[in-house]
C-alpha positions as CSV (number, residue, x, y, z in Angstrom):
1,M,19.7,18.4,-12.5
2,P,23.3,17.1,-13.0
3,V,24.1,15.0,-16.1
4,P,24.4,11.3,-15.3
5,Q,28.0,10.6,-14.4
6,S,30.1,7.8,-16.0
7,G,29.2,4.5,-14.4
8,Y,25.9,5.8,-12.9
9,H,23.5,3.3,-11.3
10,R,20.3,2.7,-13.2
11,L,17.4,2.5,-10.8
12,A,14.3,0.3,-11.1
13,W,11.3,2.5,-11.6
14,L,7.9,1.1,-10.7
15,D,4.3,2.1,-11.4
16,P,3.0,4.4,-8.6
17,R,1.1,2.6,-5.8
18,G,-1.5,5.3,-5.7
19,D,-3.0,4.1,-2.5
20,V,-0.5,5.7,-0.2
21,R,-0.5,9.3,1.1
22,C,3.0,10.7,1.5
23,R,4.8,13.8,2.6
24,V,7.1,15.3,-0.1
25,V,10.1,16.5,1.9
26,A,12.4,17.6,-1.0
27,W,12.1,18.0,-4.8
28,T,14.0,19.2,-7.8
29,C,12.8,22.2,-9.9
30,D,9.6,21.6,-11.7
31,C,10.8,23.9,-14.5
32,K,12.6,20.9,-16.1
33,A,11.1,18.0,-18.0
34,L,12.4,15.6,-15.3
35,I,11.4,16.1,-11.7
36,Y,12.3,14.0,-8.7
37,E,10.6,14.1,-5.3
38,L,11.8,12.6,-2.0
39,C,8.7,11.2,-0.3
40,E,8.1,9.7,3.2
41,S,5.1,7.7,4.4
42,G,4.7,5.4,7.4
43,G,8.3,5.3,8.4
44,L,9.5,4.4,4.8
45,G,10.6,6.6,2.0
46,F,10.7,6.5,-1.8
47,I,11.7,8.6,-4.8
48,R,9.0,9.7,-7.2
49,R,10.1,10.6,-10.8
50,T,7.9,12.6,-13.1
51,V,8.8,13.0,-16.8
52,Q,6.9,15.9,-18.4
53,G,6.4,16.1,-22.2
54,D,3.6,15.4,-24.5
55,A,2.4,13.1,-21.8
56,V,3.2,13.0,-18.1
57,T,4.8,9.7,-16.8
58,V,5.1,9.1,-13.0
59,T,7.1,6.3,-11.5
60,E,8.5,5.5,-8.1
61,T,11.3,3.5,-6.5
62,Q,10.5,0.7,-4.1
63,R,9.8,1.7,-0.4
64,M,12.9,1.6,1.8
65,P,14.0,2.8,5.2
66,I,14.2,6.6,5.5
67,R,18.0,6.7,5.9
68,Q,18.5,4.5,2.8
69,V,16.2,6.6,0.6
70,R,17.9,9.8,1.7
71,E,21.3,8.3,0.7
72,L,19.7,7.4,-2.7
73,W,18.3,10.9,-3.0
74,A,21.9,12.3,-2.6
75,T,23.2,10.0,-5.3
76,I,20.5,11.1,-7.7
77,L,21.3,14.8,-7.0
78,V,25.0,14.3,-7.9
79,G,24.2,12.3,-11.1
80,M,25.4,8.9,-9.8
81,A,21.9,7.3,-10.0
82,R,19.1,7.7,-12.5
């Protein structure tokens, strides 16, 4: 996972909805403490973030069109969003 770049965009992370089944289409390595997953469900997408440590914390972005969430995914992977 790249280090956040100078001027990176801070994302709003929400509690997981829990009521929606989704398909995970891409993910970062689960060997790290911070894991991201690109999820799609019902024509919309979102990013799920899992922070592993003494406790596991799971948060998600808001739902958005697939094209938009894939662009967001790319910015996370290069360290321009967190």
